[in-house]
LOPA-262007 format. One line per 8 residues: for each residue x, y, z of C-alpha. Coordinates in nm, 2 decimals. Example, Ala and Ser with C-alpha at 12.3 -4.5 7.8 and 13.67 -1.06 7.14 Angstrom:
1.23:-0.45:0.78; 1.37:-0.11:0.71
//
This chain:
-5.06:1.62:6.93; -4.81:1.48:7.17; -4.73:1.68:7.48; -4.36:1.73:7.56; -4.23:1.53:7.85; -4.06:1.69:8.16; -3.72:1.57:8.04; -3.77:1.73:7.70
-3.87:2.06:7.86; -3.56:2.05:8.09; -3.33:1.98:7.80; -3.48:2.26:7.60; -3.44:2.50:7.89; -3.07:2.40:7.93; -3.01:2.46:7.56; -3.17:2.80:7.57
-2.97:2.89:7.89; -2.65:2.78:7.73; -2.71:2.98:7.42; -2.80:3.29:7.63; -2.49:3.25:7.85; -2.27:3.20:7.54; -2.42:3.51:7.38; -2.37:3.71:7.70
-2.01:3.60:7.72; -1.96:3.70:7.36; -2.11:4.05:7.43; -1.88:4.09:7.73; -1.58:3.98:7.54; -1.64:4.21:7.25; -1.71:4.50:7.49; -1.38:4.43:7.66
-1.20:4.40:7.33; -1.34:4.73:7.20; -1.28:4.92:7.53; -1.09:5.24:7.51; -0.88:5.33:7.81; -0.81:5.68:7.94; -0.50:5.72:8.16; -0.69:5.68:8.49
-0.88:5.38:8.36; -0.55:5.22:8.24; -0.39:5.28:8.57; -0.68:5.13:8.77; -0.70:4.83:8.54; -0.33:4.77:8.57; -0.34:4.79:8.95; -0.62:4.54:8.95
-0.49:4.30:8.69; -0.11:4.33:8.66; 0.06:4.00:8.75; 0.33:4.17:8.96; 0.07:4.33:9.18; -0.11:3.99:9.22; 0.22:3.83:9.31; 0.29:4.09:9.57
-0.05:4.04:9.71; 0.02:3.67:9.75; 0.34:3.75:9.92; 0.15:3.94:10.18; -0.06:3.63:10.24; 0.25:3.42:10.27; 0.39:3.66:10.53; 0.07:3.64:10.72
0.08:3.26:10.72; 0.45:3.27:10.84; 0.35:3.50:11.12; 0.08:3.26:11.22; 0.33:2.98:11.21; 0.57:3.17:11.44; 0.29:3.25:11.69; 0.19:2.88:11.70
0.49:2.82:11.92; 0.31:3.00:12.21; 0.01:2.76:12.20; 0.00:2.40:12.34; 0.07:2.12:12.09; -0.17:1.83:12.12; -0.13:1.50:11.94; -0.28:1.15:11.95
-0.10:0.82:11.88; -0.14:0.45:11.92; 0.15:0.22:12.00; 0.18:-0.16:11.98; 0.45:-0.38:12.13; 0.51:-0.76:12.13; 0.80:-0.89:12.32; 0.94:-1.17:12.55
1.21:-0.94:12.70; 1.17:-0.99:13.08; 1.21:-0.62:13.14; 0.95:-0.53:12.87; 0.71:-0.80:12.98; 0.73:-0.70:13.34; 0.67:-0.34:13.25; 0.37:-0.43:13.03
0.21:-0.64:13.31; 0.25:-0.36:13.57; 0.12:-0.09:13.33; -0.18:-0.32:13.24; -0.27:-0.36:13.60; -0.22:-0.74:13.57; 0.09:-0.80:13.78; 0.05:-1.05:14.07
0.31:-1.20:14.32; 0.29:-1.53:14.13; 0.44:-1.36:13.83; 0.77:-1.34:14.01; 0.83:-1.71:13.97; 0.84:-1.68:13.59; 1.01:-1.34:13.57; 1.31:-1.48:13.39
1.10:-1.67:13.13; 0.78:-1.48:13.11; 0.69:-1.58:12.75; 0.55:-1.34:12.49; 0.32:-1.05:12.58; 0.17:-0.77:12.38; 0.07:-0.42:12.47; -0.17:-0.17:12.30
-0.12:0.19:12.41; -0.36:0.46:12.28; -0.27:0.81:12.42; -0.32:1.18:12.39; -0.01:1.39:12.45; 0.00:1.77:12.52; 0.31:1.98:12.51; 0.37:2.35:12.59
0.70:2.53:12.54; 0.78:2.73:12.85; 1.11:2.89:12.76; 1.34:2.86:12.45; 1.58:3.14:12.52; 1.36:3.40:12.36; 1.38:3.22:12.02; 1.01:3.20:11.97
0.96:3.56:12.08; 1.22:3.71:11.84; 1.10:3.48:11.56; 0.74:3.61:11.60; 0.86:3.97:11.60; 1.06:3.91:11.29; 0.76:3.75:11.13; 0.55:4.06:11.22
0.81:4.28:11.04; 0.80:4.04:10.75; 0.43:4.12:10.70; 0.51:4.49:10.70; 0.79:4.44:10.45; 0.56:4.24:10.22; 0.31:4.53:10.23; 0.58:4.78:10.16
0.70:4.58:9.86; 0.34:4.57:9.74; 0.33:4.95:9.77; 0.66:4.98:9.58; 0.53:4.77:9.29; 0.21:4.98:9.27; 0.42:5.30:9.27; 0.64:5.18:8.99
0.35:5.03:8.79; 0.16:5.37:8.79; 0.48:5.54:8.66; 0.53:5.28:8.38; 0.17:5.29:8.27; 0.18:5.67:8.26; 0.51:5.67:8.06; 0.37:5.41:7.81
0.05:5.61:7.77; 0.22:5.94:7.69; 0.48:5.75:7.47; 0.19:5.61:7.27; 0.03:5.95:7.22; 0.37:6.10:7.12; 0.42:5.82:6.87; 0.08:5.91:6.71
0.20:6.27:6.68; 0.52:6.15:6.52; 0.33:5.94:6.27; 0.11:6.24:6.17; 0.43:6.45:6.11; 0.58:6.17:5.90; 0.26:6.16:5.69; 0.26:6.54:5.64
0.63:6.52:5.54; 0.56:6.25:5.28; 0.28:6.45:5.13; 0.50:6.76:5.10; 0.80:6.57:4.96; 0.58:6.39:4.71; 0.44:6.72:4.58; 0.78:6.87:4.55
0.91:6.56:4.38; 0.63:6.56:4.12; 0.69:6.92:4.04; 1.07:6.87:4.01; 1.02:6.57:3.78; 0.81:6.78:3.55; 1.07:7.05:3.55; 1.34:6.79:3.48
1.14:6.66:3.19; 1.11:7.01:3.06; 1.48:7.07:3.10; 1.46:7.33:3.38; 1.58:7.11:3.67; 1.87:6.88:3.73; 1.87:6.50:3.77; 2.05:6.55:4.10
1.75:6.75:4.23; 1.52:6.46:4.15; 1.75:6.21:4.32; 1.79:6.43:4.63; 1.41:6.45:4.67; 1.38:6.08:4.62; 1.63:6.03:4.90; 1.43:6.27:5.11
1.11:6.08:5.04; 1.27:5.75:5.14; 1.38:5.91:5.47; 1.03:6.04:5.53; 0.88:5.70:5.46; 1.14:5.54:5.69; 1.03:5.78:5.97; 0.67:5.69:5.90
0.75:5.32:5.94; 0.93:5.38:6.26; 0.65:5.59:6.40; 0.39:5.32:6.31; 0.61:5.06:6.48; 0.65:5.28:6.79; 0.27:5.30:6.81; 0.24:4.92:6.80
0.52:4.87:7.05; 0.36:5.11:7.29; 0.03:4.92:7.27; 0.21:4.59:7.33; 0.39:4.74:7.63; 0.06:4.87:7.76; -0.11:4.53:7.72; 0.17:4.37:7.92
0.14:4.63:8.20; -0.24:4.59:8.21; -0.22:4.21:8.21; -0.38:4.16:7.87; -0.29:3.91:7.61; -0.13:4.04:7.29; -0.42:3.93:7.08; -0.67:4.13:7.28
-0.79:4.45:7.11; -0.80:4.78:7.30; -0.70:5.14:7.25; -0.58:5.44:7.45; -0.77:5.77:7.43; -0.60:6.11:7.44; -0.71:6.35:7.72; -0.93:6.65:7.63
-0.68:6.89:7.80; -0.32:6.85:7.92; -0.21:6.99:8.25; 0.12:7.18:8.25; 0.36:7.04:8.51; 0.56:7.28:8.73; 0.87:7.26:8.95; 0.78:7.43:9.27
0.98:7.23:9.52; 1.35:7.23:9.58; 1.56:6.92:9.54; 1.63:6.91:9.92; 1.26:6.91:10.00; 1.19:6.64:9.73; 1.47:6.42:9.87; 1.32:6.45:10.22
0.98:6.35:10.09; 1.13:6.05:9.91; 1.32:5.93:10.21; 1.00:5.96:10.42; 0.76:5.81:10.16; 0.94:5.56:9.94; 0.83:5.21:10.03; 1.17:5.07:9.93
1.37:5.26:10.20; 1.11:5.17:10.46; 1.12:4.81:10.36; 1.51:4.81:10.37; 1.49:4.96:10.72; 1.26:4.69:10.84; 1.48:4.43:10.69; 1.76:4.55:10.92
1.52:4.52:11.22; 1.43:4.17:11.11; 1.79:4.06:11.09; 1.86:4.21:11.43; 1.58:4.00:11.58; 1.70:3.70:11.40; 2.04:3.74:11.57; 1.87:3.76:11.91
1.68:3.45:11.82; 1.99:3.25:11.72; 2.17:3.36:12.04; 1.88:3.22:12.24; 2.00:2.87:12.15; 2.28:2.92:12.41; 2.02:2.92:12.69; 1.83:2.63:12.83
1.49:2.52:12.70; 1.20:2.42:12.92; 0.88:2.23:12.82; 0.58:2.11:13.01; 0.40:1.79:12.90; 0.11:1.57:12.99; 0.01:1.23:12.85; -0.32:1.05:12.90
-0.37:0.69:12.78; -0.39:0.32:12.88; -0.19:0.00:12.84; -0.38:-0.33:12.76; -0.34:-0.66:12.58; -0.63:-0.58:12.34; -0.73:-0.26:12.15; -1.04:-0.20:12.36
-1.03:0.10:12.60; -1.10:0.06:12.97; -1.10:0.35:13.22; -0.97:0.10:13.48; -0.64:0.08:13.29; -0.59:0.45:13.21; -0.30:0.65:13.34; -0.18:1.01:13.33
0.18:1.14:13.32; 0.27:1.50:13.36; 0.60:1.68:13.40; 0.85:1.94:13.30; 1.17:1.89:13.11; 1.47:2.12:13.10; 1.73:2.08:12.83; 2.04:2.27:12.74
2.29:2.21:12.46; 2.65:2.18:12.59; 2.82:2.13:12.26; 2.66:2.13:11.91; 2.97:2.10:11.70; 2.98:2.48:11.68; 2.64:2.48:11.50; 2.50:2.75:11.72
2.81:2.97:11.69; 2.80:2.94:11.31; 2.42:3.02:11.30; 2.48:3.33:11.51; 2.77:3.43:11.28; 2.55:3.38:10.97; 2.27:3.59:11.12; 2.52:3.87:11.20
2.65:3.86:10.84; 2.30:3.88:10.72; 2.23:4.18:10.94; 2.55:4.35:10.80; 2.42:4.28:10.45; 2.08:4.43:10.53; 2.24:4.75:10.66; 2.45:4.78:10.34
2.13:4.72:10.14; 1.96:5.00:10.32; 2.25:5.23:10.25; 2.25:5.13:9.88; 1.87:5.19:9.86; 1.91:5.53:10.01; 2.18:5.62:9.76; 1.97:5.49:9.47
1.67:5.70:9.58; 1.89:6.01:9.60; 2.01:5.94:9.25; 1.66:5.88:9.12; 1.52:6.20:9.27; 1.80:6.41:9.14; 1.78:6.25:8.79; 1.40:6.29:8.78
1.42:6.65:8.90; 1.68:6.74:8.63; 1.48:6.57:8.35; 1.16:6.75:8.45; 1.35:7.09:8.44; 1.49:6.99:8.10; 1.15:6.88:7.97; 0.99:7.21:8.08
1.27:7.41:7.91; 1.21:7.21:7.59; 0.84:7.28:7.61; 0.90:7.65:7.63; 1.13:7.64:7.33; 0.89:7.44:7.12; 0.60:7.67:7.21; 0.81:7.96:7.09
0.88:7.77:6.76; 0.51:7.73:6.70; 0.46:8.11:6.69; 0.75:8.13:6.43; 0.60:7.85:6.22; 0.25:8.00:6.23; 0.39:8.33:6.11; 0.60:8.17:5.84
0.29:7.98:5.71; 0.09:8.30:5.71; 0.35:8.49:5.50; 0.39:8.20:5.26; 0.01:8.18:5.23; 0.00:8.55:5.13; 0.28:8.49:4.88; 0.09:8.20:4.74
-0.22:8.41:4.68; 0.00:8.66:4.50; 0.14:8.37:4.29; 0.50:8.45:4.40; 0.57:8.10:4.56; 0.50:7.75:4.44; 0.25:7.51:4.60; 0.55:7.30:4.71
0.68:7.59:4.92; 0.33:7.63:5.08; 0.32:7.26:5.16; 0.67:7.27:5.31; 0.57:7.56:5.53; 0.25:7.38:5.63; 0.44:7.07:5.71; 0.69:7.27:5.92
0.40:7.43:6.11; 0.24:7.09:6.17; 0.58:6.96:6.29; 0.62:7.25:6.53; 0.28:7.19:6.68; 0.35:6.81:6.70; 0.69:6.88:6.87; 0.51:7.10:7.12
0.26:6.83:7.20; 0.54:6.57:7.22; 0.74:6.80:7.45; 0.42:6.84:7.67; 0.39:6.46:7.69; 0.76:6.43:7.78; 0.71:6.69:8.05; 0.42:6.50:8.20
0.61:6.18:8.18; 0.91:6.35:8.36; 0.67:6.48:8.62; 0.53:6.13:8.68; 0.88:5.99:8.71; 0.96:6.25:8.98; 0.64:6.16:9.17; 0.74:5.80:9.15
1.09:5.89:9.28; 0.95:6.05:9.59; 0.69:5.78:9.64; 0.38:5.99:9.57; 0.21:5.77:9.32; 0.13:5.50:9.57; -0.07:5.74:9.79
//
């Protein structure tokens, strides 16, 4: 019997590992496909996987990098370069000879016709900005505020995302209740239609009654189709919010109990919370501060600029380096623009316009938040009023079903009347549940309006 070689054993091991890994991936994929999300799980998954949140996270990284770029102006800049010259210009040749430490008195005799000479100059150059009219300082402060704005925008997206996921979740559950009501309605209408057709065949009912019930059945079937489509649309919307592909399978689970929202805070208090907590208004305020610093930075171009520099290198006729030919140059330069074709003036003017725009954007954001809080507050009050009305209708529907049930046992009503009463009772219960979902959605919208969902 032949023993397997080491190569064969390794190949077999790789095959087994590949099969095992593929099986594991398949198990994980199926588990993810069959996962059922509660509301909290859906929110957490969306916050971790939604593309908008990831984009906002990358913007924070970009703002951090821009801050580092602005702060780099306060550090020395060091560069290295190598230069080469070849010339017979008397001035250039004379300069090369002196720099190369090879000038002698005899060179004066041929200064007008020196011939060609070459020069290699490797050097290291250091430069430090000493003063730029405050431009570097104000740009760095604007960049710091830019990081804060990016973080606030990230918070605003999270706040909005939680509200959208919650609204989609309750919308999905409400669509399921509507689908149940549509099915119950179809069952009741079908029963009444069958009985009416028999009566029409026996000559005790009119053809118009049959046609009316057929129209009613078509309406119920249309409602069923709409409810089923609403369920699918809610799932598609939820997948988008969670960052899932449309072909991935998942479901949303209903909660065991539903909390009852309440309105215990006045509009004035809610508005104060919103203006203190909403990331959008904070970001708009910081944008105004950024634009003001940018104005100061642009105005710094009117002032002189001072730089310190140092250069270390050598001049020689060949690329080799020799410490006997090295040289050091250090100094300070001061520069000031006297006329730039009104470039500086226009840049300052543009910055001032941008600051005015930022202030108007802040005012607009404040007005929008006030409107959102007021609208959400009114919708929550409306939803709670509807919830109380539907809860009262449930009691009436339950009592009507009880009476019809007693009449049915006494054979004084038809089965169709009993089915109608039962469908009405089911619809009243479904309307109550839907109103409860609407109230919870309205409560979430109010929390989003005051910036509470991001906390």
